[in-house]
Z-matrix of the N, CA and C atoms (Angstrom, degrees):
N
C 1 1.453
C 2 1.537 1 108.64
N 3 1.320 2 116.19 1 130.93
C 4 1.461 3 121.20 2 177.07
C 5 1.525 4 109.71 3 -70.39
N 6 1.314 5 116.41 4 149.22
C 7 1.459 6 120.23 5 178.58
C 8 1.517 7 112.33 6 -68.22
N 9 1.352 8 116.71 7 -40.33
C 10 1.466 9 121.86 8 -171.71
C 11 1.518 10 108.88 9 -122.67
N 12 1.314 11 115.89 10 92.55
C 13 1.458 12 119.81 11 -175.04
C 14 1.522 13 110.38 12 -150.05
N 15 1.335 14 116.11 13 137.76
C 16 1.456 15 122.48 14 176.93
C 17 1.520 16 109.98 15 -130.25
N 18 1.315 17 115.57 16 143.89
C 19 1.460 18 123.12 17 171.37
C 20 1.528 19 105.30 18 -100.33
N 21 1.332 20 115.88 19 129.09
C 22 1.461 21 120.35 20 -178.36
C 23 1.518 22 108.76 21 -120.37
N 24 1.322 23 115.41 22 126.17
C 25 1.459 24 121.35 23 177.41
C 26 1.524 25 107.61 24 -111.12
N 27 1.328 26 117.01 25 132.14
C 28 1.459 27 122.25 26 178.34
C 29 1.523 28 109.15 27 -114.47
N 30 1.318 29 116.47 28 136.07
C 31 1.459 30 121.82 29 178.33
C 32 1.519 31 108.74 30 -134.46
N 33 1.355 32 117.55 31 85.52
C 34 1.459 33 120.24 32 178.20
C 35 1.528 34 111.27 33 -81.88
N 36 1.331 35 116.17 34 152.81
C 37 1.460 36 119.97 35 174.68
C 38 1.534 37 110.05 36 -153.89
N 39 1.292 38 115.06 37 148.71
C 40 1.457 39 123.00 38 176.52
C 41 1.521 40 108.69 39 -77.66
N 42 1.345 41 117.16 40 140.61
C 43 1.462 42 122.14 41 -178.83
C 44 1.535 43 108.19 42 -120.21
N 45 1.334 44 117.15 43 91.47
C 46 1.464 45 120.44 44 -175.90
C 47 1.524 46 114.12 45 -57.93
N 48 1.339 47 116.84 46 -35.45
C 49 1.474 48 120.02 47 -177.95
C 50 1.538 49 112.85 48 -70.03
N 51 1.327 50 117.42 49 -12.52
C 52 1.469 51 121.39 50 175.96
C 53 1.528 52 110.88 51 -109.09
N 54 1.328 53 115.24 52 19.98
C 55 1.460 54 120.63 53 -175.71
C 56 1.521 55 110.74 54 -124.19
N 57 1.331 56 115.05 55 155.66
C 58 1.456 57 122.79 56 173.19
C 59 1.526 58 106.88 57 -145.42
N 60 1.339 59 116.70 58 83.32
C 61 1.466 60 120.08 59 -174.97
C 62 1.531 61 114.01 60 -55.00
N 63 1.339 62 117.57 61 -34.05
C 64 1.457 63 120.00 62 179.34
C 65 1.534 64 111.67 63 -61.97
N 66 1.319 65 116.72 64 -28.66
C 67 1.467 66 121.89 65 178.49
C 68 1.527 67 111.93 66 -102.85
N 69 1.331 68 117.05 67 14.26
C 70 1.468 69 123.20 68 178.27
C 71 1.529 70 112.36 69 58.86
N 72 1.317 71 115.27 70 45.60
C 73 1.463 72 121.46 71 175.52
C 74 1.535 73 107.39 72 -123.22
N 75 1.332 74 115.49 73 118.50
C 76 1.466 75 121.96 74 -178.98
C 77 1.523 76 107.94 75 -125.16
N 78 1.332 77 116.17 76 116.34
C 79 1.462 78 121.10 77 -178.45
C 80 1.522 79 111.49 78 -93.08
N 81 1.309 80 114.72 79 138.31
C 82 1.462 81 121.40 80 178.43
C 83 1.521 82 109.26 81 -131.65
N 84 1.314 83 115.54 82 145.20
C 85 1.470 84 122.16 83 170.87
C 86 1.517 85 106.39 84 -116.03
N 87 1.327 86 115.14 85 153.40
C 88 1.459 87 119.24 86 174.94
C 89 1.518 88 107.98 87 -142.77
N 90 1.314 89 114.25 88 134.76
C 91 1.461 90 120.87 89 176.62
C 92 1.520 91 107.00 90 -106.93
N 93 1.315 92 114.93 91 129.06
C 94 1.459 93 122.24 92 -179.23
C 95 1.529 94 107.99 93 -115.79
N 96 1.318 95 115.89 94 130.07
C 97 1.463 96 121.13 95 174.21
C 98 1.522 97 107.64 96 -116.39
N 99 1.324 98 116.14 97 120.59
C 100 1.465 99 123.52 98 178.57
C 101 1.523 100 107.62 99 -106.00
N 102 1.322 101 116.80 100 123.49
C 103 1.462 102 121.21 101 178.79
C 104 1.516 103 108.80 102 -123.39
N 105 1.322 104 115.94 103 126.46
C 106 1.461 105 120.99 104 178.02
C 107 1.528 106 108.11 105 -77.68
N 108 1.330 107 115.67 106 104.85
C 109 1.464 108 121.11 107 178.36
C 110 1.524 109 111.08 108 -100.98
N 111 1.321 110 116.14 109 7.53
C 112 1.455 111 121.29 110 178.32
C 113 1.513 112 111.65 111 -89.01
N 114 1.325 113 115.17 112 -174.08
C 115 1.461 114 121.29 113 -177.61
C 116 1.527 115 113.24 114 -99.02
N 117 1.350 116 117.37 115 -5.56
C 118 1.462 117 121.59 116 -174.87
C 119 1.527 118 109.57 117 -124.75
N 120 1.328 119 117.10 118 136.16
C 121 1.465 120 121.30 119 175.51
C 122 1.524 121 109.60 120 -63.53
N 123 1.341 122 116.01 121 143.76
C 124 1.457 123 120.69 122 -179.35
C 125 1.524 124 109.78 123 -145.63
N 126 1.337 125 114.86 124 148.94
C 127 1.457 126 121.48 125 179.47
C 128 1.519 127 109.88 126 -107.03
N 129 1.326 128 115.75 127 132.24
C 130 1.449 129 121.19 128 174.10
C 131 1.528 130 107.88 129 -73.18
N 132 1.317 131 116.67 130 123.46
C 133 1.463 132 120.91 131 -177.67
C 134 1.520 133 111.41 132 -101.33
N 135 1.344 134 116.78 133 -47.30
C 136 1.465 135 119.33 134 -176.38
C 137 1.513 136 110.96 135 -153.01
N 138 1.358 137 114.07 136 170.58
C 139 1.452 138 120.23 137 176.91
C 140 1.519 139 108.59 138 -136.84
N 141 1.336 140 114.60 139 156.73
C 142 1.459 141 122.55 140 176.34
C 143 1.520 142 107.21 141 -140.82
N 144 1.326 143 116.48 142 124.87
C 145 1.459 144 121.87 143 179.39
C 146 1.517 145 109.75 144 -121.04
N 147 1.322 146 116.18 145 144.56
C 148 1.459 147 123.07 146 167.25
C 149 1.526 148 105.12 147 -115.69
N 150 1.336 149 115.45 148 116.93
C 151 1.458 150 122.20 149 -177.34
C 152 1.528 151 107.03 150 -109.82
N 153 1.319 152 116.00 151 121.75
C 154 1.461 153 120.50 152 -174.26
C 155 1.524 154 109.75 153 -121.19
N 156 1.342 155 116.49 154 132.11
C 157 1.460 156 118.88 155 177.51
C 158 1.523 157 110.26 156 -87.41
N 159 1.327 158 116.62 157 179.45
C 160 1.447 159 121.92 158 -176.05
C 161 1.525 160 114.68 159 -67.29
N 162 1.339 161 117.29 160 -13.60
C 163 1.467 162 121.41 161 176.57
C 164 1.529 163 111.77 162 -93.27
N 165 1.332 164 116.44 163 1.48
C 166 1.455 165 120.04 164 179.89
C 167 1.517 166 114.27 165 86.58
N 168 1.320 167 117.85 166 3.59
C 169 1.467 168 121.41 167 177.56
C 170 1.523 169 108.44 168 -77.81
N 171 1.323 170 115.82 169 130.94
C 172 1.468 171 120.30 170 -174.40
C 173 1.520 172 111.62 171 -116.81
N 174 1.320 173 113.90 172 148.32
C 175 1.466 174 122.94 173 173.88
C 176 1.517 175 106.83 174 -128.56
N 177 1.331 176 116.61 175 136.26
C 178 1.458 177 120.68 176 177.96
C 179 1.520 178 109.42 177 -107.05
N 180 1.328 179 115.31 178 138.22
C 181 1.456 180 122.38 179 179.73
C 182 1.517 181 107.80 180 -130.22
N 183 1.325 182 116.35 181 124.61
C 184 1.466 183 121.97 182 178.26
C 185 1.516 184 109.17 183 -133.07
N 186 1.316 185 115.65 184 154.65
C 187 1.452 186 118.54 185 175.90
C 188 1.515 187 111.85 186 175.97
N 189 1.318 188 114.07 187 169.91
C 190 1.453 189 120.60 188 178.00
C 191 1.515 190 110.29 189 -73.98
N 192 1.299 191 116.22 190 137.65
C 193 1.457 192 122.12 191 174.97
C 194 1.509 193 113.19 192 59.47
N 195 1.324 194 114.53 193 -164.17
C 196 1.459 195 123.06 194 175.65
C 197 1.523 196 107.57 195 -137.48
N 198 1.313 197 116.94 196 130.42
C 199 1.468 198 124.20 197 -178.12
C 200 1.537 199 112.09 198 41.72
N 201 1.330 200 115.77 199 45.07
C 202 1.462 201 120.85 200 176.50
C 203 1.515 202 115.89 201 80.23
N 204 1.310 203 118.20 202 9.19
C 205 1.467 204 121.65 203 -178.00
C 206 1.520 205 111.45 204 -123.16
N 207 1.319 206 115.53 205 147.52
C 208 1.463 207 123.49 206 171.81
C 209 1.527 208 107.17 207 -130.14
N 210 1.336 209 115.77 208 72.93
C 211 1.475 210 119.08 209 -171.94
C 212 1.520 211 113.60 210 -67.27
N 213 1.330 212 114.46 211 142.48
C 214 1.465 213 122.86 212 170.72
C 215 1.520 214 105.90 213 -97.00
N 216 1.333 215 115.89 214 116.82
C 217 1.460 216 120.37 215 -175.46
C 218 1.517 217 110.59 216 -110.17
N 219 1.319 218 114.96 217 120.29
C 220 1.456 219 122.04 218 174.39
C 221 1.529 220 108.65 219 -73.53
N 222 1.321 221 119.01 220 159.82
C 223 1.464 222 119.98 221 175.15
C 224 1.535 223 110.53 222 -51.87
N 225 1.326 224 115.84 223 130.27
C 226 1.460 225 121.31 224 -179.40
C 227 1.520 226 115.09 225 89.66
N 228 1.332 227 118.46 226 -14.50
C 229 1.457 228 120.91 227 -179.54
C 230 1.524 229 111.31 228 -84.32
N 231 1.349 230 114.97 229 153.09
C 232 1.458 231 122.04 230 179.05
C 233 1.518 232 110.62 231 -125.52
N 234 1.321 233 114.95 232 156.90
C 235 1.465 234 122.78 233 172.70
C 236 1.514 235 106.43 234 -137.04
N 237 1.332 236 116.20 235 133.19
C 238 1.452 237 120.95 236 -179.09
C 239 1.518 238 109.69 237 -124.41
N 240 1.330 239 116.04 238 139.65
C 241 1.453 240 120.25 239 175.51
C 242 1.520 241 109.48 240 -145.19
N 243 1.335 242 115.02 241 159.23
C 244 1.453 243 121.86 242 177.11
C 245 1.515 244 108.65 243 -124.93
N 246 1.316 245 115.29 244 135.88
C 247 1.457 246 122.22 245 176.54
C 248 1.521 247 107.43 246 -139.75
N 249 1.323 248 117.07 247 -170.29
C 250 1.447 249 118.27 248 -178.03
C 251 1.507 250 112.72 249 -158.33
N 252 1.328 251 114.04 250 173.16
C 253 1.460 252 121.43 251 176.74
C 254 1.519 253 108.15 252 -155.03
N 255 1.325 254 114.88 253 165.84
C 256 1.463 255 120.93 254 175.69
C 257 1.511 256 108.90 255 -123.61
N 258 1.319 257 114.76 256 141.52
C 259 1.458 258 121.31 257 177.33
C 260 1.524 259 109.37 258 -119.58
N 261 1.332 260 115.78 259 158.83
C 262 1.461 261 121.89 260 175.14
C 263 1.526 262 110.96 261 -89.76
N 264 1.335 263 117.69 262 -0.34
C 265 1.458 264 122.96 263 178.65
C 266 1.527 265 108.95 264 -130.51
N 267 1.329 266 116.10 265 162.45
C 268 1.471 267 121.14 266 -176.86
C 269 1.519 268 112.97 267 -75.55
N 270 1.335 269 117.36 268 -12.13
C 271 1.459 270 120.85 269 178.79
C 272 1.524 271 109.63 270 -135.18
N 273 1.303 272 114.42 271 160.32
C 274 1.460 273 121.00 272 177.21
C 275 1.510 274 108.99 273 -179.51
N 276 1.317 275 114.75 274 -166.17
C 277 1.459 276 119.69 275 179.38
C 278 1.520 277 109.85 276 -152.17
N 279 1.315 278 114.50 277 164.55
C 280 1.463 279 122.12 278 175.66
C 281 1.516 280 108.11 279 -135.90
N 282 1.314 281 115.64 280 147.36
C 283 1.460 282 121.87 281 168.22
C 284 1.513 283 107.36 282 -153.76
N 285 1.310 284 116.23 283 166.19
C 286 1.456 285 118.52 284 -178.90
C 287 1.506 286 112.10 285 173.23
N 288 1.340 287 114.76 286 -152.90
C 289 1.455 288 120.28 287 178.39
C 290 1.518 289 110.30 288 -157.89
N 291 1.317 290 113.29 289 156.67
C 292 1.459 291 122.51 290 172.71
C 293 1.521 292 107.60 291 -110.93
N 294 1.329 293 115.93 292 141.62
C 295 1.459 294 121.89 293 178.52
C 296 1.525 295 108.09 294 -108.62
N 297 1.331 296 115.83 295 129.27
C 298 1.462 297 122.47 296 -177.78
C 299 1.523 298 110.74 297 -123.37
N 300 1.336 299 115.36 298 154.94
C 301 1.459 300 122.25 299 167.52
C 302 1.520 301 106.42 300 -125.76
N 303 1.332 302 115.76 301 122.51
C 304 1.460 303 121.47 302 179.23
C 305 1.530 304 109.27 303 -77.27
N 306 1.329 305 115.66 304 160.47
C 307 1.465 306 120.08 305 -178.74
C 308 1.523 307 112.06 306 -64.33
N 309 1.333 308 117.99 307 -18.89
C 310 1.468 309 120.49 308 176.88
C 311 1.532 310 111.89 309 -89.47
N 312 1.354 311 116.68 310 5.89
C 313 1.467 312 121.31 311 176.58
C 314 1.519 313 114.45 312 94.42
N 315 1.321 314 118.08 313 -10.88
C 316 1.473 315 121.15 314 179.42
C 317 1.529 316 109.87 315 -66.52
N 318 1.344 317 116.22 316 132.56
C 319 1.458 318 121.80 317 179.03
C 320 1.521 319 108.67 318 -106.83
N 321 1.334 320 116.34 319 138.75
C 322 1.459 321 119.46 320 179.85
C 323 1.518 322 110.87 321 -155.20
N 324 1.334 323 114.36 322 156.47
C 325 1.452 324 121.53 323 176.09
C 326 1.518 325 109.74 324 -108.52
N 327 1.299 326 115.58 325 149.62
C 328 1.455 327 122.00 326 177.06
C 329 1.530 328 106.87 327 -122.22
N 330 1.335 329 118.21 328 104.11
C 331 1.463 330 120.17 329 -177.96
C 332 1.527 331 112.28 330 -72.54
N 333 1.330 332 115.26 331 149.95
C 334 1.457 333 122.14 332 174.42
C 335 1.523 334 106.80 333 -119.39
N 336 1.336 335 118.20 334 107.28
C 337 1.465 336 120.83 335 177.93
C 338 1.535 337 111.30 336 -60.40
N 339 1.316 338 117.17 337 163.56
C 340 1.474 339 120.00 338 -176.80
C 341 1.525 340 113.19 339 -57.10
N 342 1.330 341 114.49 340 141.37
C 343 1.460 342 121.69 341 168.62
C 344 1.517 343 107.31 342 -129.87
N 345 1.323 344 114.60 343 150.38
C 346 1.456 345 121.27 344 -171.71
C 347 1.525 346 112.77 345 -85.42
N 348 1.318 347 114.44 346 144.00
C 349 1.460 348 123.68 347 169.20
C 350 1.522 349 104.69 348 -113.29
N 351 1.335 350 117.09 349 120.62
C 352 1.461 351 120.11 350 -172.19
C 353 1.524 352 109.64 351 -144.29
N 354 1.331 353 115.72 352 116.12
C 355 1.465 354 120.72 353 -178.43
C 356 1.522 355 112.19 354 -66.43
N 357 1.328 356 118.07 355 -17.41
C 358 1.468 357 120.45 356 179.33
C 359 1.527 358 112.42 357 -96.85
N 360 1.340 359 116.98 358 3.74
C 361 1.471 360 120.56 359 -178.05
C 362 1.530 361 110.25 360 -64.35
N 363 1.309 362 115.03 361 149.27
C 364 1.462 363 121.10 362 179.61
C 365 1.527 364 108.97 363 -75.15
N 366 1.354 365 118.05 364 123.62
C 367 1.469 366 119.68 365 177.26
C 368 1.519 367 110.97 366 -57.21
N 369 1.314 368 115.70 367 137.99
C 370 1.459 369 121.11 368 177.82
C 371 1.515 370 114.55 369 84.17
N 372 1.343 371 116.78 370 1.85
C 373 1.472 372 118.67 371 177.82
C 374 1.520 373 108.67 372 -65.78
N 375 1.326 374 118.08 373 146.29
C 376 1.464 375 119.78 374 -176.79
C 377 1.523 376 112.10 375 -65.53
N 378 1.328 377 115.88 376 144.95
C 379 1.459 378 121.92 377 176.30
C 380 1.507 379 110.62 378 -81.05
N 381 1.306 380 115.38 379 172.97
C 382 1.466 381 120.45 380 178.29
C 383 1.518 382 109.00 381 -85.00
N 384 1.309 383 115.31 382 144.98
C 385 1.454 384 121.34 383 176.77
C 386 1.515 385 107.86 384 -109.36
N 387 1.302 386 116.37 385 122.19
C 388 1.450 387 120.90 386 -174.36
C 389 1.516 388 110.01 387 -121.93
N 390 1.309 389 116.58 388 134.22
C 391 1.462 390 121.53 389 178.81
C 392 1.510 391 108.65 390 -110.73
N 393 1.338 392 116.12 391 127.56
C 394 1.461 393 121.14 392 -178.19
C 395 1.504 394 109.68 393 -131.08
């Protein structure tokens, strides 16, 4: 088992009630589950996202914690949160990374490969499971 390792699950979904396709506004929510699969407790310090619409236009979002939290996760513990974004197109993608500091002072990033945002996606379809 690696000392500094997290499993990240992404579950994006289209939110019709936050969308207005006629005005090119498409709302998406995404639920992220972070699970400490390493051997050392670590605290989530910040996140960085690159959100890209279907035309290739990108927006970067960075900040401390997630939804007002900077959880300290012991080995085996998970933290889940839901957030959202709006795109000017019916499809797009997101990718980014989380920055952690372990209780022993080691600093590390956990990348999140791209996941799709798709207004035509089937509700309830399984999210991608990513190991980092």
